[in-house]
N, CA, C and O of each residue as an XYZ file, in Angstrom:
508
protein
N     -60.792    -61.782     -6.256
C     -60.386    -63.157     -6.127
C     -59.130    -63.395     -6.966
O     -59.034    -62.947     -8.109
N     -58.185    -64.099     -6.383
C     -56.963    -64.451     -7.080
C     -57.135    -65.804     -7.737
O     -57.842    -66.666     -7.216
N     -56.491    -65.996     -8.880
C     -56.598    -67.296     -9.533
C     -55.349    -67.582    -10.354
O     -54.548    -66.688    -10.629
N     -55.203    -68.813    -10.729
C     -54.108    -69.253    -11.585
C     -54.500    -68.962    -13.024
O     -55.661    -69.163    -13.382
N     -53.574    -68.494    -13.872
C     -53.915    -68.255    -15.280
C     -54.433    -69.532    -15.942
O     -53.953    -70.622    -15.631
N     -55.409    -69.413    -16.853
C     -55.980    -70.606    -17.477
C     -54.949    -71.456    -18.219
O     -55.132    -72.666    -18.354
N     -53.895    -70.852    -18.689
C     -52.861    -71.590    -19.420
C     -51.589    -71.647    -18.581
O     -50.533    -71.187    -19.015
N     -51.689    -72.205    -17.395
C     -50.509    -72.329    -16.535
C     -49.481    -73.204    -17.232
O     -49.816    -74.295    -17.693
N     -48.223    -72.744    -17.320
C     -47.208    -73.540    -18.007
C     -46.989    -74.870    -17.285
O     -47.076    -74.929    -16.058
N     -46.706    -75.930    -18.031
C     -46.575    -77.252    -17.418
C     -45.429    -77.352    -16.413
O     -45.451    -78.211    -15.532
N     -44.432    -76.483    -16.538
C     -43.292    -76.532    -15.622
C     -43.583    -75.831    -14.297
O     -42.776    -75.921    -13.372
N     -44.694    -75.149    -14.184
C     -45.025    -74.443    -12.951
C     -45.454    -75.432    -11.879
O     -46.533    -76.020    -11.956
N     -44.596    -75.608    -10.876
C     -44.886    -76.567     -9.809
C     -45.437    -75.882     -8.571
O     -46.049    -76.532     -7.724
N     -45.231    -74.590     -8.459
C     -45.701    -73.858     -7.293
C     -45.056    -72.493     -7.247
O     -44.383    -72.080     -8.191
N     -45.266    -71.790     -6.143
C     -44.640    -70.483     -5.999
C     -44.453    -70.134     -4.537
O     -45.101    -70.694     -3.654
N     -43.560    -69.204     -4.306
C     -43.263    -68.699     -2.975
C     -44.001    -67.385     -2.774
O     -43.817    -66.433     -3.532
N     -44.833    -67.344     -1.751
C     -45.510    -66.105     -1.391
C     -44.583    -65.284     -0.503
O     -44.787    -65.207      0.709
N     -43.577    -64.680     -1.097
C     -42.564    -63.937     -0.354
C     -43.221    -62.872      0.520
O     -44.066    -62.112      0.047
N     -42.842    -62.816      1.767
C     -43.336    -61.899      2.808
C     -44.798    -62.169      3.197
O     -45.383    -61.399      3.959
N     -45.382    -63.241      2.687
C     -46.797    -63.530      2.970
C     -46.923    -64.604      4.044
O     -46.239    -65.626      3.990
N     -47.795    -64.373      5.017
C     -48.135    -65.387      6.004
C     -49.330    -66.209      5.545
O     -49.628    -67.255      6.122
N     -50.001    -65.746      4.522
C     -51.227    -66.379      4.082
C     -51.343    -66.282      2.567
O     -51.107    -65.220      1.990
N     -51.703    -67.381      1.928
C     -51.993    -67.389      0.496
C     -53.459    -67.770      0.360
O     -53.881    -68.785      0.914
N     -54.247    -66.976     -0.366
C     -55.673    -67.266     -0.482
C     -55.930    -68.651     -1.078
O     -55.224    -69.083     -1.990
N     -56.935    -69.336     -0.561
C     -57.280    -70.675     -1.030
C     -57.692    -70.682     -2.499
O     -57.649    -71.727     -3.149
N     -58.089    -69.528     -3.024
C     -58.517    -69.461     -4.424
C     -57.384    -69.851     -5.379
O     -57.651    -70.360     -6.467
N     -56.121    -69.621     -4.990
C     -55.002    -70.075     -5.831
C     -55.030    -71.599     -5.947
O     -54.867    -72.144     -7.038
N     -55.237    -72.281     -4.827
C     -55.258    -73.736     -4.796
C     -56.446    -74.291     -5.576
O     -56.282    -75.197     -6.393
N     -57.634    -73.756     -5.331
C     -58.826    -74.272     -6.002
C     -58.785    -74.008     -7.503
O     -59.247    -74.840     -8.283
N     -58.240    -72.865     -7.925
C     -58.108    -72.577     -9.357
C     -57.160    -73.569    -10.025
O     -57.425    -74.047    -11.128
N     -56.059    -73.871     -9.351
C     -55.094    -74.823     -9.907
C     -55.711    -76.222     -9.996
O     -55.493    -76.932    -10.978
N     -56.476    -76.619     -8.981
C     -57.139    -77.930     -9.021
C     -58.159    -77.995    -10.151
O     -58.297    -79.028    -10.806
N     -58.873    -76.896    -10.383
C     -59.863    -76.860    -11.458
C     -59.201    -77.062    -12.820
O     -59.834    -77.565    -13.749
N     -57.937    -76.673    -12.941
C     -57.179    -76.865    -14.182
C     -56.442    -78.201    -14.207
O     -55.680    -78.484    -15.131
N     -56.677    -79.019    -13.177
C     -55.953    -80.288    -13.016
C     -54.442    -80.050    -12.986
O     -53.666    -80.808    -13.567
N     -54.049    -78.990    -12.301
C     -52.636    -78.601    -12.203
C     -52.344    -78.150    -10.760
O     -52.101    -76.966    -10.528
N     -52.366    -79.082     -9.787
C     -52.145    -78.675     -8.392
C     -50.775    -78.038     -8.202
O     -49.800    -78.435     -8.840
N     -50.711    -77.054     -7.324
C     -49.486    -76.307     -7.084
C     -49.018    -76.482     -5.645
O     -49.825    -76.692     -4.740
N     -47.713    -76.394     -5.446
C     -47.135    -76.338     -4.100
C     -47.060    -74.865     -3.714
O     -46.285    -74.111     -4.302
N     -47.846    -74.455     -2.745
C     -47.872    -73.065     -2.300
C     -46.997    -72.926     -1.067
O     -47.075    -73.743     -0.150
N     -46.167    -71.899     -1.043
C     -45.214    -71.711      0.054
C     -45.328    -70.298      0.607
O     -45.183    -69.318     -0.124
N     -45.590    -70.207      1.911
C     -45.601    -68.906      2.577
C     -44.227    -68.648      3.169
O     -43.481    -69.586      3.449
N     -43.895    -67.393      3.358
C     -42.635    -67.101      4.046
C     -42.806    -67.259      5.547
O     -41.892    -67.697      6.245
N     -43.962    -66.906      6.025
C     -44.238    -67.085      7.451
C     -44.973    -68.392      7.673
O     -45.105    -69.212      6.765
N     -45.443    -68.568      8.877
C     -46.187    -69.795      9.173
C     -47.620    -69.641      8.689
O     -48.267    -68.634      8.975
N     -48.126    -70.639      7.954
C     -49.499    -70.533      7.457
C     -50.496    -70.685      8.601
O     -50.176    -71.217      9.664
N     -51.694    -70.209      8.358
C     -52.750    -70.395      9.363
C     -53.147    -71.872      9.386
O     -52.886    -72.610      8.436
N     -53.770    -72.283     10.465
C     -54.245    -73.670     10.522
C     -55.266    -73.944      9.425
O     -55.314    -75.045      8.878
N     -56.076    -72.952      9.108
C     -57.059    -73.113      8.037
C     -56.375    -73.319      6.685
O     -56.880    -74.054      5.837
N     -55.233    -72.674      6.486
C     -54.511    -72.789      5.225
C     -53.583    -73.979      5.142
O     -52.999    -74.234      4.089
N     -53.438    -74.705      6.219
C     -52.507    -75.833      6.255
C     -52.916    -76.952      5.293
O     -52.061    -77.700      4.819
N     -54.204    -77.071      5.002
C     -54.676    -78.109      4.098
C     -54.233    -77.920      2.662
O     -54.138    -78.898      1.922
N     -53.960    -76.697      2.245
C     -53.560    -76.454      0.857
C     -52.203    -75.751      0.728
O     -51.665    -75.664     -0.377
N     -51.649    -75.255      1.815
C     -50.320    -74.648      1.786
C     -49.341    -75.696      2.305
O     -49.265    -75.931      3.511
N     -48.603    -76.319      1.412
C     -47.784    -77.478      1.786
C     -46.346    -77.130      2.114
O     -45.581    -78.016      2.494
N     -45.951    -75.874      1.982
C     -44.568    -75.497      2.264
C     -44.547    -74.140      2.968
O     -45.438    -73.312      2.778
N     -43.523    -73.931      3.775
C     -43.343    -72.634      4.436
C     -41.880    -72.473      4.833
O     -41.158    -73.452      5.017
N     -41.468    -71.239      4.959
C     -40.158    -70.969      5.537
C     -40.311    -71.041      7.047
O     -41.360    -70.688      7.586
N     -39.288    -71.487      7.717
C     -39.314    -71.556      9.167
C     -38.145    -70.799      9.762
O     -36.988    -71.074      9.444
N     -38.448    -69.854     10.618
C     -37.420    -69.131     11.383
C     -37.519    -69.659     12.806
O     -38.401    -69.254     13.563
N     -36.628    -70.549     13.165
C     -36.735    -71.270     14.422
C     -35.735    -70.791     15.456
O     -34.650    -70.313     15.125
N     -36.125    -70.932     16.724
C     -35.202    -70.796     17.846
C     -34.789    -72.206     18.239
O     -35.528    -73.162     18.003
N     -33.625    -72.337     18.832
C     -33.106    -73.665     19.123
C     -32.829    -73.838     20.607
O     -31.777    -73.428     21.096
N     -33.766    -74.444     21.326
C     -33.492    -74.788     22.723
C     -32.533    -75.987     22.756
O     -32.209    -76.558     21.715
N     -32.097    -76.350     23.930
C     -31.175    -77.479     24.059
C     -31.810    -78.760     23.517
O     -31.152    -79.531     22.819
N     -33.074    -78.988     23.832
C     -33.800    -80.142     23.301
C     -34.567    -79.664     22.066
O     -35.367    -78.733     22.162
N     -34.335    -80.288     20.909
C     -34.992    -79.803     19.691
C     -36.505    -79.903     19.770
O     -37.046    -80.849     20.342
N     -37.179    -78.926     19.195
C     -38.640    -78.914     19.175
C     -39.189    -79.703     18.003
O     -38.467    -80.014     17.055
N     -40.453    -80.021     18.074
C     -41.143    -80.724     17.004
C     -41.952    -79.711     16.214
O     -42.673    -78.896     16.790
N     -41.831    -79.762     14.891
C     -42.580    -78.866     14.018
C     -44.056    -79.251     14.067
O     -44.443    -80.303     13.559
N     -44.873    -78.405     14.674
C     -46.290    -78.739     14.865
C     -47.029    -78.865     13.534
O     -47.962    -79.660     13.422
N     -46.624    -78.092     12.524
C     -47.291    -78.206     11.231
C     -46.999    -79.550     10.577
O     -47.886    -80.143      9.963
N     -45.779    -80.031     10.700
C     -45.421    -81.354     10.176
C     -46.170    -82.448     10.943
O     -46.562    -83.463     10.367
N     -46.361    -82.235     12.218
C     -47.072    -83.201     13.043
C     -48.546    -83.262     12.658
O     -49.129    -84.345     12.612
N     -49.157    -82.104     12.381
C     -50.568    -82.052     12.005
C     -50.803    -82.489     10.557
O     -51.792    -83.158     10.260
N     -49.910    -82.117      9.678
C     -50.040    -82.426      8.240
C     -48.702    -82.976      7.766
O     -47.771    -82.214      7.505
N     -48.605    -84.292      7.654
C     -47.309    -84.937      7.381
C     -46.733    -84.577      6.018
O     -45.539    -84.767      5.790
N     -47.554    -84.063      5.106
C     -47.044    -83.657      3.789
C     -46.462    -82.249      3.805
O     -45.890    -81.805      2.809
N     -46.600    -81.550      4.914
C     -46.086    -80.181      5.007
C     -44.559    -80.181      5.169
O     -44.010    -80.948      5.960
N     -43.900    -79.330      4.424
C     -42.440    -79.199      4.501
C     -42.104    -77.780      4.934
O     -42.509    -76.813      4.289
N     -41.368    -77.664      6.019
C     -40.837    -76.371      6.442
C     -39.405    -76.275      5.962
O     -38.608    -77.184      6.195
N     -39.074    -75.191      5.300
C     -37.702    -74.958      4.882
C     -37.074    -74.031      5.918
O     -37.333    -72.828      5.942
N     -36.247    -74.620      6.767
C     -35.646    -73.902      7.883
C     -34.685    -72.851      7.339
O     -33.847    -73.148      6.488
N     -34.808    -71.633      7.830
C     -34.003    -70.529      7.326
C     -33.436    -69.696      8.471
O     -34.136    -69.359      9.426
N     -32.190    -69.381      8.351
C     -31.543    -68.386      9.205
C     -30.581    -67.638      8.295
O     -29.373    -67.876      8.291
N     -31.153    -66.742      7.539
C     -30.483    -66.097      6.411
C     -29.116    -65.506      6.735
O     -28.194    -65.625      5.928
N     -28.968    -64.889      7.867
C     -27.740    -64.148      8.147
C     -26.772    -64.892      9.064
O     -25.730    -64.349      9.433
N     -27.103    -66.116      9.431
C     -26.229    -66.869     10.340
C     -24.918    -67.252      9.651
O     -24.886    -67.529      8.452
N     -23.860    -67.260     10.424
C     -22.566    -67.720      9.927
C     -22.411    -69.227     10.140
O     -21.670    -69.884      9.408
N     -23.094    -69.765     11.120
C     -23.023    -71.181     11.459
C     -24.436    -71.766     11.349
O     -25.338    -71.339     12.070
N     -24.630    -72.728     10.463
C     -25.955    -73.306     10.225
C     -26.117    -74.676     10.869
O     -27.010    -75.434     10.490
N     -25.269    -75.001     11.835
C     -25.342    -76.308     12.481
C     -26.710    -76.551     13.093
O     -27.302    -77.608     12.876
N     -27.222    -75.597     13.850
C     -28.537    -75.765     14.481
C     -29.651    -75.892     13.452
O     -30.588    -76.665     13.649
N     -29.559    -75.139     12.353
C     -30.567    -75.240     11.285
C     -30.598    -76.651     10.717
O     -31.666    -77.244     10.562
N     -29.433    -77.177     10.410
C     -29.351    -78.502      9.801
C     -29.842    -79.569     10.771
O     -30.584    -80.470     10.381
N     -29.431    -79.470     12.031
C     -29.876    -80.458     13.013
C     -31.381    -80.384     13.253
O     -32.045    -81.418     13.335
N     -31.922    -79.179     13.367
C     -33.362    -79.019     13.567
C     -34.157    -79.530     12.380
O     -35.192    -80.175     12.550
N     -33.671    -79.240     11.169
C     -34.350    -79.724      9.967
C     -34.287    -81.243      9.888
O     -35.281    -81.887      9.554
N     -33.139    -81.818     10.189
C     -32.994    -83.270     10.151
C     -33.907    -83.945     11.171
O     -34.561    -84.942     10.866
N     -33.946    -83.398     12.373
C     -34.769    -83.964     13.444
C     -36.240    -84.021     13.045
O     -36.950    -84.956     13.416
N     -36.697    -83.027     12.292
C     -38.108    -82.931     11.905
C     -38.403    -83.461     10.500
O     -39.547    -83.401     10.050
N     -37.400    -83.971      9.810
C     -37.613    -84.448      8.442
C     -37.966    -83.327      7.496
O     -38.825    -83.489      6.628
N     -37.307    -82.182      7.656
C     -37.600    -80.984      6.869
C     -36.454    -80.716      5.898
O     -35.596    -81.573      5.688
N     -36.445    -79.537      5.316
C     -35.331    -79.115      4.480
C     -34.751    -77.830      5.058
O     -35.365    -77.173      5.899
N     -33.577    -77.496      4.596
C     -32.943    -76.281      5.078
C     -32.760    -75.337      3.911
O     -32.243    -75.730      2.865
N     -33.174    -74.108      4.078
C     -33.095    -73.088      3.041
C     -31.781    -72.365      3.181
O     -31.454    -71.872      4.260
N     -31.036    -72.295      2.126
C     -29.760    -71.582      2.161
C     -29.880    -70.339      1.295
O     -30.267    -70.414      0.129
N     -29.555    -69.232      1.861
C     -29.583    -67.970      1.141
C     -28.164    -67.427      1.095
O     -27.503    -67.305      2.126
N     -27.713    -67.109     -0.076
C     -26.343    -66.621     -0.254
C     -26.417    -65.154     -0.654
O     -27.012    -64.800     -1.672
N     -25.816    -64.329      0.148
C     -25.765    -62.904     -0.155
C     -24.349    -62.583     -0.627
O     -23.385    -62.905      0.068
N     -24.209    -61.964     -1.780
C     -22.891    -61.692     -2.323
C     -22.869    -60.269     -2.870
O     -23.789    -59.849     -3.573
N     -21.832    -59.547     -2.547
C     -21.689    -58.187     -3.044
C     -21.074    -58.235     -4.437
O     -20.049    -58.882     -4.648
N     -21.707    -57.544     -5.388
C     -21.222    -57.554     -6.757
C     -21.453    -56.178     -7.374
O     -22.594    -55.743     -7.529
N     -20.382    -55.510     -7.717
C     -20.445    -54.216     -8.407
C     -21.340    -53.215     -7.672
O     -22.163    -52.540     -8.290
N     -21.176    -53.125     -6.362
C     -21.894    -52.123     -5.596
C     -23.296    -52.518     -5.171
O     -23.958    -51.752     -4.470
N     -23.767    -53.682     -5.572
C     -25.103    -54.112     -5.145
C     -25.017    -55.546     -4.628
O     -24.011    -56.230     -4.813
N     -26.079    -55.980     -3.985
C     -26.108    -57.326     -3.437
C     -26.922    -58.249     -4.340
O     -27.994    -57.891     -4.830
N     -26.389    -59.422     -4.539
C     -27.080    -60.447     -5.315
C     -27.475    -61.537     -4.327
O     -26.666    -61.956     -3.499
N     -28.704    -61.989     -4.416
C     -29.185    -63.011     -3.499
C     -29.583    -64.252     -4.290
O     -30.289    -64.160     -5.294
N     -29.133    -65.388     -3.837
C     -29.527    -66.660     -4.437
C     -30.080    -67.543     -3.329
O     -29.549    -67.569     -2.219
N     -31.124    -68.245     -3.632
C     -31.764    -69.115     -2.645
C     -31.818    -70.525     -3.198
O     -32.140    -70.737     -4.367
N     -31.503    -71.475     -2.356
C     -31.599    -72.880     -2.720
C     -31.989    -73.662     -1.491
O     -31.842    -73.172     -0.372
N     -32.470    -74.833     -1.673
C     -32.805    -75.653     -0.508
C     -32.433    -77.097     -0.792
O     -32.328    -77.523     -1.942
N     -32.243    -77.814      0.260
C     -31.955    -79.235      0.114
C     -32.593    -79.969      1.276
O     -32.713    -79.444      2.383
N     -32.994    -81.187      0.997
C     -33.617    -82.014      2.036
C     -32.537    -82.613      2.898
O     -31.533    -83.113      2.391
N     -32.736    -82.565      4.190
C     -31.763    -83.132      5.100
C     -32.344    -84.287      5.906
O     -31.624    -84.929      6.671
N     -33.619    -84.555      5.747
C     -34.263    -85.606      6.524
C     -34.382    -86.909      5.765
O     -34.906    -87.888      6.297
């Protein structure tokens, strides 16, 4: 069983489950037991069962001519999808899709430095 450390630092607001489609509910229940709820974020889409406690996720979206509705946002209005298209040169569709759904857009900056790549991630709300 996974759990939050008993002395979770007060600045800990949540974490990103990088490469994870699912975060065990035990993280959420442990944090609640400490009166320290966390924002849990999967990189993939969470399961419907996990939607009640996983409030954030990365979204890799396709863009038809008519924008789609984020079903997770529709089912759980507190859910935030951070729209991501890491390697795109033009993020117009990402920004428009995020705005249409009241989401945020994840920006990843890849920069070559001294023979290696440095990655920085940030997000901003567009809705």
